[in-house]
C-alpha positions, 0 to 999 in steps of 0.5 A: 500500500502507498502512504503519504505523510504531509503537513506544515513545515516543522509539524513533525511529519518527517519524524513521524514518517521515520517512526512509522517506517521503523514500526513497519520494519519491526512488524516484518513488513516490506518497506520502500521509504521515499524522501520527497521533501525539498528539505531532505531529512528522512535519511537522518531521521532513520539513523544515517549520518551526514555523509550517508545522507549526502551520498543518497542518489538523487532520483531526479538525476536518474530520470532518463534511466527511469523513463527508459526502463518503465517505457519497456516495449509500450508501443504507444510511447515513441521514445523515453524522451516523450515521457513526462512525469504523468505518463501512465503505464499500458500494455508493454510497460515495465512495472515495479514491485516492492520486493523485486530487484530492478535497474531503478532500485539498483540506481536509486535505492539504498538499504538502510539497516534498522534495529528490527529489519532492513528497508529501502530508502529513495530520495528525490535529491535536494534543491541545488545551487544549479537549480536556482532561478531555472527549475522548480522542485516539482520537476524533481518529484516527477521521478517519484510520480512516474515510479508510483504510477508504475508500481503494483503493491500488495497488502503486506508491502508499503511505500511510505512517502515523506511529502514536501511541506504545505499544500505544494503536493497539489502541484501534480497528481501525486496526491491521488497515488496514496491509499492513505494520507496522514496529515500531521498537525500541531494543535494551533491555528497555523497547524490546522490551516494546511489541513483545511487547504488539503481537505478542500483540494482533495475533496473531488478526488476521493483522497483518504485523509486522516489527521495525526495531532503532534506535540499534543500536551493534554486533553485541551489540545485534543479538544482543539484539534477535534473541534477544527478537523472533526472526525478526520482526527485519528490520534494525538501524539505527545512528547517522546523522550525516545524521539528527543534522544533520536534527534540528538543522534543518540537513539535507543533501540526502537523497542524502547519507544514509549508504549503509548507511541507504539500503540499510536503507530499501530493505529496508523498501520491498521488505518492504512490497511483498512483503506487499502482494502477499499482501493479502486484500481479502476479509479486509481488508473482513471485518475492517472489518465486524468492528470496526464491529459491535463499536463499534456495539454497544459505543457507536455505536448509543447515540450515534447513535440508529441501528442501525449494523449496518444500514450493512454492505453484505454483498455489498461487497468493497473491492478493485482493481476500484473503483480507477478509479471515484469511487463504489463499485459492486456487487462 
């Protein structure tokens, strides 16, 4: 299943993403973690030192490889150069699976050893000096969107994405790629402002959204969040000595995380699993196509010199039937 963590900058979404990833690893789940934030801190939150974090390959730097691999033998895509971030799979496309080895994971993913298991970590890459004035960060997360569009995942497989802060996630269709979006909000007016934006933007796309209250200090904070977000409030998380030690670079073993926080993480997992059971693969594919046609008309056709609407395979639906094959076959 695919899970996103979003929220205002400083809300603690990267910390909660990393705790959730550790929790999944402790439960022996298969996990791919993706740092898609402009501020690349997920590696450090998972225990990498500065040198290891800096050495993570940037997915954006491997975009030609990603496009060429995913294109496969899809006859509707004339060349990898005509693929854009929203290009959907069709018959002949190569698909990705969480547990496999493939050239994209070889180039872009690195194994991170946690206390209770290993996970794969991928990163969009930071905003560099050469990007200033000539690029936007959304061009970097295009590699993530392409991979999510071509990934077939099962109920015991997790792709956890630490998204860019605020409502910037809506600059592409990637916000519709998730079975569950956890919005991390502090119990303040600013903390819930991003929730209101996200809720409004996501309303027409059936986005499953739950609020995780962070830095909650007591019942009054929970009452405030409940009054602001209603039934979307899933759980509140308070102070953690374990997290404070982790942020100082001196984490204890994950099994020593406070019991109430372990229970909160299990609630997140249970909620995500319930949402995955409701996944509508036809709608999932239809939304891919919707945003692809929108991007094609807005800028893609002009940039590539091709009619990108012709890349859409009207008979193709991405679903579990493709889970065992490396190449997408007719539905």
